[in-house]
TORKOL-4160 file (C-alpha; in steps of 0.2 Angstrom, whole numbers, padded with zeros to 4 digits, m for minus):
242
<pt num="1" X="m0001" Y="0001" Z="0000"/>
<pt num="2" X="0012" Y="0013" Z="0005"/>
<pt num="3" X="0024" Y="0006" Z="m0010"/>
<pt num="4" X="0007" Y="0012" Z="m0022"/>
<pt num="5" X="0003" Y="0027" Z="m0014"/>
<pt num="6" X="0018" Y="0033" Z="m0002"/>
<pt num="7" X="0023" Y="0046" Z="m0013"/>
<pt num="8" X="0009" Y="0055" Z="m0018"/>
<pt num="9" X="0008" Y="0056" Z="0003"/>
<pt num="10" X="0022" Y="0064" Z="0005"/>
<pt num="11" X="0020" Y="0076" Z="m0012"/>
<pt num="12" X="0002" Y="0079" Z="m0003"/>
<pt num="13" X="0009" Y="0085" Z="0014"/>
<pt num="14" X="0021" Y="0094" Z="0007"/>
<pt num="15" X="0006" Y="0105" Z="m0003"/>
<pt num="16" X="m0003" Y="0108" Z="0012"/>
<pt num="17" X="0008" Y="0109" Z="0026"/>
<pt num="18" X="0015" Y="0125" Z="0016"/>
<pt num="19" X="0000" Y="0130" Z="0016"/>
<pt num="20" X="m0011" Y="0143" Z="0028"/>
<pt num="21" X="m0028" Y="0141" Z="0033"/>
<pt num="22" X="m0043" Y="0154" Z="0037"/>
<pt num="23" X="m0047" Y="0146" Z="0053"/>
<pt num="24" X="m0045" Y="0156" Z="0068"/>
<pt num="25" X="m0048" Y="0157" Z="0089"/>
<pt num="26" X="m0065" Y="0166" Z="0093"/>
<pt num="27" X="m0055" Y="0175" Z="0106"/>
<pt num="28" X="m0042" Y="0181" Z="0089"/>
<pt num="29" X="m0059" Y="0187" Z="0079"/>
<pt num="30" X="m0064" Y="0195" Z="0094"/>
<pt num="31" X="m0081" Y="0188" Z="0095"/>
<pt num="32" X="m0089" Y="0189" Z="0111"/>
<pt num="33" X="m0094" Y="0172" Z="0121"/>
<pt num="34" X="m0109" Y="0164" Z="0115"/>
<pt num="35" X="m0111" Y="0176" Z="0103"/>
<pt num="36" X="m0113" Y="0164" Z="0083"/>
<pt num="37" X="m0112" Y="0171" Z="0065"/>
<pt num="38" X="m0118" Y="0161" Z="0051"/>
<pt num="39" X="m0106" Y="0160" Z="0036"/>
<pt num="40" X="m0110" Y="0156" Z="0020"/>
<pt num="41" X="m0098" Y="0149" Z="0007"/>
<pt num="42" X="m0102" Y="0148" Z="m0013"/>
<pt num="43" X="m0118" Y="0155" Z="m0018"/>
<pt num="44" X="m0130" Y="0160" Z="m0024"/>
<pt num="45" X="m0141" Y="0144" Z="m0027"/>
<pt num="46" X="m0153" Y="0147" Z="m0039"/>
<pt num="47" X="m0156" Y="0129" Z="m0046"/>
<pt num="48" X="m0167" Y="0122" Z="m0033"/>
<pt num="49" X="m0169" Y="0139" Z="m0023"/>
<pt num="50" X="m0158" Y="0136" Z="m0009"/>
<pt num="51" X="m0151" Y="0151" Z="m0005"/>
<pt num="52" X="m0168" Y="0160" Z="m0007"/>
<pt num="53" X="m0175" Y="0146" Z="0004"/>
<pt num="54" X="m0162" Y="0152" Z="0017"/>
<pt num="55" X="m0164" Y="0170" Z="0017"/>
<pt num="56" X="m0181" Y="0166" Z="0020"/>
<pt num="57" X="m0177" Y="0158" Z="0037"/>
<pt num="58" X="m0165" Y="0169" Z="0041"/>
<pt num="59" X="m0177" Y="0186" Z="0039"/>
<pt num="60" X="m0191" Y="0173" Z="0048"/>
<pt num="61" X="m0176" Y="0174" Z="0063"/>
<pt num="62" X="m0172" Y="0194" Z="0061"/>
<pt num="63" X="m0153" Y="0186" Z="0058"/>
<pt num="64" X="m0138" Y="0194" Z="0048"/>
<pt num="65" X="m0125" Y="0183" Z="0039"/>
<pt num="66" X="m0110" Y="0181" Z="0029"/>
<pt num="67" X="m0112" Y="0178" Z="0011"/>
<pt num="68" X="m0095" Y="0175" Z="0003"/>
<pt num="69" X="m0101" Y="0174" Z="m0015"/>
<pt num="70" X="m0092" Y="0166" Z="m0031"/>
<pt num="71" X="m0092" Y="0178" Z="m0047"/>
<pt num="72" X="m0099" Y="0166" Z="m0058"/>
<pt num="73" X="m0113" Y="0162" Z="m0048"/>
<pt num="74" X="m0117" Y="0180" Z="m0044"/>
<pt num="75" X="m0118" Y="0184" Z="m0063"/>
<pt num="76" X="m0131" Y="0168" Z="m0065"/>
<pt num="77" X="m0142" Y="0173" Z="m0049"/>
<pt num="78" X="m0139" Y="0193" Z="m0049"/>
<pt num="79" X="m0160" Y="0195" Z="m0042"/>
<pt num="80" X="m0152" Y="0183" Z="m0026"/>
<pt num="81" X="m0137" Y="0195" Z="m0026"/>
<pt num="82" X="m0147" Y="0211" Z="m0024"/>
<pt num="83" X="m0158" Y="0201" Z="m0011"/>
<pt num="84" X="m0144" Y="0197" Z="0001"/>
<pt num="85" X="m0138" Y="0214" Z="m0001"/>
<pt num="86" X="m0153" Y="0223" Z="0002"/>
<pt num="87" X="m0157" Y="0211" Z="0017"/>
<pt num="88" X="m0143" Y="0217" Z="0025"/>
<pt num="89" X="m0132" Y="0201" Z="0027"/>
<pt num="90" X="m0114" Y="0203" Z="0023"/>
<pt num="91" X="m0107" Y="0200" Z="0006"/>
<pt num="92" X="m0090" Y="0192" Z="0004"/>
<pt num="93" X="m0078" Y="0190" Z="m0014"/>
<pt num="94" X="m0075" Y="0172" Z="m0014"/>
<pt num="95" X="m0067" Y="0173" Z="m0032"/>
<pt num="96" X="m0074" Y="0173" Z="m0047"/>
<pt num="97" X="m0070" Y="0153" Z="m0050"/>
<pt num="98" X="m0072" Y="0141" Z="m0037"/>
<pt num="99" X="m0052" Y="0134" Z="m0041"/>
<pt num="100" X="m0043" Y="0131" Z="m0026"/>
<pt num="101" X="m0034" Y="0147" Z="m0021"/>
<pt num="102" X="m0017" Y="0135" Z="m0019"/>
<pt num="103" X="m0018" Y="0131" Z="m0036"/>
<pt num="104" X="m0016" Y="0145" Z="m0045"/>
<pt num="105" X="m0001" Y="0156" Z="m0048"/>
<pt num="106" X="0001" Y="0176" Z="m0045"/>
<pt num="107" X="m0008" Y="0183" Z="m0058"/>
<pt num="108" X="m0023" Y="0169" Z="m0061"/>
<pt num="109" X="m0025" Y="0171" Z="m0041"/>
<pt num="110" X="m0025" Y="0190" Z="m0043"/>
<pt num="111" X="m0039" Y="0191" Z="m0057"/>
<pt num="112" X="m0048" Y="0179" Z="m0050"/>
<pt num="113" X="m0050" Y="0194" Z="m0035"/>
<pt num="114" X="m0054" Y="0204" Z="m0047"/>
<pt num="115" X="m0065" Y="0197" Z="m0057"/>
<pt num="116" X="m0076" Y="0191" Z="m0044"/>
<pt num="117" X="m0078" Y="0210" Z="m0036"/>
<pt num="118" X="m0082" Y="0215" Z="m0054"/>
<pt num="119" X="m0096" Y="0202" Z="m0057"/>
<pt num="120" X="m0106" Y="0207" Z="m0039"/>
<pt num="121" X="m0103" Y="0226" Z="m0042"/>
<pt num="122" X="m0113" Y="0221" Z="m0061"/>
<pt num="123" X="m0127" Y="0211" Z="m0048"/>
<pt num="124" X="m0126" Y="0224" Z="m0038"/>
<pt num="125" X="m0129" Y="0238" Z="m0051"/>
<pt num="126" X="m0117" Y="0249" Z="m0043"/>
<pt num="127" X="m0098" Y="0248" Z="m0039"/>
<pt num="128" X="m0094" Y="0239" Z="m0025"/>
<pt num="129" X="m0079" Y="0235" Z="m0017"/>
<pt num="130" X="m0081" Y="0223" Z="m0002"/>
<pt num="131" X="m0066" Y="0225" Z="0009"/>
<pt num="132" X="m0067" Y="0206" Z="0014"/>
<pt num="133" X="m0063" Y="0190" Z="0003"/>
<pt num="134" X="m0062" Y="0170" Z="0007"/>
<pt num="135" X="m0049" Y="0159" Z="m0001"/>
<pt num="136" X="m0059" Y="0146" Z="m0010"/>
<pt num="137" X="m0055" Y="0130" Z="m0003"/>
<pt num="138" X="m0050" Y="0137" Z="0014"/>
<pt num="139" X="m0031" Y="0138" Z="0009"/>
<pt num="140" X="m0019" Y="0151" Z="0004"/>
<pt num="141" X="0002" Y="0154" Z="0002"/>
<pt num="142" X="0007" Y="0172" Z="0010"/>
<pt num="143" X="0010" Y="0176" Z="m0008"/>
<pt num="144" X="m0008" Y="0177" Z="m0009"/>
<pt num="145" X="m0010" Y="0186" Z="0007"/>
<pt num="146" X="0002" Y="0199" Z="0000"/>
<pt num="147" X="m0011" Y="0199" Z="m0018"/>
<pt num="148" X="m0028" Y="0202" Z="m0007"/>
<pt num="149" X="m0020" Y="0214" Z="0004"/>
<pt num="150" X="m0011" Y="0224" Z="m0011"/>
<pt num="151" X="m0028" Y="0225" Z="m0019"/>
<pt num="152" X="m0037" Y="0231" Z="m0003"/>
<pt num="153" X="m0043" Y="0215" Z="0005"/>
<pt num="154" X="m0044" Y="0207" Z="0022"/>
<pt num="155" X="m0046" Y="0188" Z="0024"/>
<pt num="156" X="m0064" Y="0184" Z="0030"/>
<pt num="157" X="m0059" Y="0169" Z="0044"/>
<pt num="158" X="m0070" Y="0157" Z="0054"/>
<pt num="159" X="m0065" Y="0148" Z="0070"/>
<pt num="160" X="m0080" Y="0132" Z="0067"/>
<pt num="161" X="m0080" Y="0122" Z="0051"/>
<pt num="162" X="m0090" Y="0108" Z="0049"/>
<pt num="163" X="m0085" Y="0103" Z="0031"/>
<pt num="164" X="m0105" Y="0101" Z="0028"/>
<pt num="165" X="m0100" Y="0104" Z="0007"/>
<pt num="166" X="m0093" Y="0086" Z="0007"/>
<pt num="167" X="m0109" Y="0080" Z="0014"/>
<pt num="168" X="m0128" Y="0077" Z="0008"/>
<pt num="169" X="m0145" Y="0078" Z="0015"/>
<pt num="170" X="m0146" Y="0062" Z="0024"/>
<pt num="171" X="m0128" Y="0069" Z="0036"/>
<pt num="172" X="m0138" Y="0083" Z="0040"/>
<pt num="173" X="m0142" Y="0078" Z="0058"/>
<pt num="174" X="m0124" Y="0073" Z="0058"/>
<pt num="175" X="m0117" Y="0090" Z="0053"/>
<pt num="176" X="m0132" Y="0100" Z="0067"/>
<pt num="177" X="m0125" Y="0089" Z="0080"/>
<pt num="178" X="m0105" Y="0094" Z="0076"/>
<pt num="179" X="m0111" Y="0111" Z="0075"/>
<pt num="180" X="m0117" Y="0112" Z="0091"/>
<pt num="181" X="m0101" Y="0101" Z="0100"/>
<pt num="182" X="m0091" Y="0112" Z="0090"/>
<pt num="183" X="m0098" Y="0129" Z="0094"/>
<pt num="184" X="m0099" Y="0123" Z="0115"/>
<pt num="185" X="m0084" Y="0120" Z="0112"/>
<pt num="186" X="m0076" Y="0137" Z="0108"/>
<pt num="187" X="m0090" Y="0145" Z="0115"/>
<pt num="188" X="m0096" Y="0153" Z="0100"/>
<pt num="189" X="m0090" Y="0159" Z="0084"/>
<pt num="190" X="m0091" Y="0162" Z="0065"/>
<pt num="191" X="m0099" Y="0144" Z="0057"/>
<pt num="192" X="m0094" Y="0139" Z="0041"/>
<pt num="193" X="m0110" Y="0131" Z="0031"/>
<pt num="194" X="m0112" Y="0132" Z="0011"/>
<pt num="195" X="m0128" Y="0137" Z="0002"/>
<pt num="196" X="m0120" Y="0130" Z="m0014"/>
<pt num="197" X="m0106" Y="0118" Z="m0020"/>
<pt num="198" X="m0094" Y="0128" Z="m0034"/>
<pt num="199" X="m0100" Y="0136" Z="m0050"/>
<pt num="200" X="m0122" Y="0135" Z="m0054"/>
<pt num="201" X="m0114" Y="0125" Z="m0071"/>
<pt num="202" X="m0103" Y="0112" Z="m0061"/>
<pt num="203" X="m0118" Y="0109" Z="m0047"/>
<pt num="204" X="m0130" Y="0108" Z="m0061"/>
<pt num="205" X="m0121" Y="0095" Z="m0071"/>
<pt num="206" X="m0118" Y="0083" Z="m0057"/>
<pt num="207" X="m0134" Y="0085" Z="m0048"/>
<pt num="208" X="m0143" Y="0079" Z="m0065"/>
<pt num="209" X="m0132" Y="0065" Z="m0064"/>
<pt num="210" X="m0131" Y="0063" Z="m0046"/>
<pt num="211" X="m0146" Y="0071" Z="m0037"/>
<pt num="212" X="m0141" Y="0066" Z="m0020"/>
<pt num="213" X="m0125" Y="0070" Z="m0021"/>
<pt num="214" X="m0117" Y="0083" Z="m0009"/>
<pt num="215" X="m0116" Y="0095" Z="m0024"/>
<pt num="216" X="m0137" Y="0097" Z="m0018"/>
<pt num="217" X="m0139" Y="0109" Z="m0006"/>
<pt num="218" X="m0155" Y="0110" Z="m0004"/>
<pt num="219" X="m0156" Y="0104" Z="0013"/>
<pt num="220" X="m0147" Y="0118" Z="0020"/>
<pt num="221" X="m0161" Y="0130" Z="0024"/>
<pt num="222" X="m0168" Y="0118" Z="0035"/>
<pt num="223" X="m0155" Y="0113" Z="0043"/>
<pt num="224" X="m0148" Y="0129" Z="0046"/>
<pt num="225" X="m0170" Y="0135" Z="0054"/>
<pt num="226" X="m0165" Y="0118" Z="0067"/>
<pt num="227" X="m0148" Y="0124" Z="0072"/>
<pt num="228" X="m0155" Y="0141" Z="0073"/>
<pt num="229" X="m0170" Y="0134" Z="0085"/>
<pt num="230" X="m0156" Y="0122" Z="0095"/>
<pt num="231" X="m0142" Y="0138" Z="0095"/>
<pt num="232" X="m0155" Y="0148" Z="0105"/>
<pt num="233" X="m0163" Y="0137" Z="0116"/>
<pt num="234" X="m0145" Y="0133" Z="0122"/>
<pt num="235" X="m0143" Y="0153" Z="0127"/>
<pt num="236" X="m0133" Y="0159" Z="0111"/>
<pt num="237" X="m0134" Y="0175" Z="0104"/>
<pt num="238" X="m0134" Y="0175" Z="0086"/>
<pt num="239" X="m0131" Y="0191" Z="0076"/>
<pt num="240" X="m0144" Y="0204" Z="0070"/>
<pt num="241" X="m0156" Y="0197" Z="0081"/>
<pt num="242" X="m0168" Y="0211" Z="0086"/>
């Protein structure tokens, strides 16, 4: 087994050990204890109304969240981008394409940020500069940080990751339990979830072939609503709630 996969494992270790990630502690982030901020990556998603129904849930509970938008999806679903903005949520640039940053050379990485901002600006109908950028895949190199700082951005970190993007609907209760366990352990903070998974064309193509795959995010709104109820019952404060 090692002879077959050993060199690949070594290469994998070298590649990822040289990267930095977006995770920080709640204390580093300056978030008060038992305060929770919802953060959603890779949207907006319009093919199964995942983002629209998620926005309905957040509006119902008077909660504001962070939405890290892919430019290619913003171009496809501009109405959802405007709704996110109009309802008071924080928009974060997640780049244009859904390619992981560690695979990009410097200029391609820079262009991905710039095109993401331009696509969101076009969707909104005005010149928009979010000031926050989240690296796709949650990993980056120091040279990437230099580039986004040069473009006027700060990195949007998290402290609770439950890796829901690789899970499908049957795992929703597991995701809820994992979210609660990690938030309790860290005393709250920013939790990262996904209302989409990559570009709309890729998601639609895979969902057509495999409707029950992790690319189908239609289960996220109901999961978030259940999570909100449990968090409130356990004394957590959710941002934006009056």
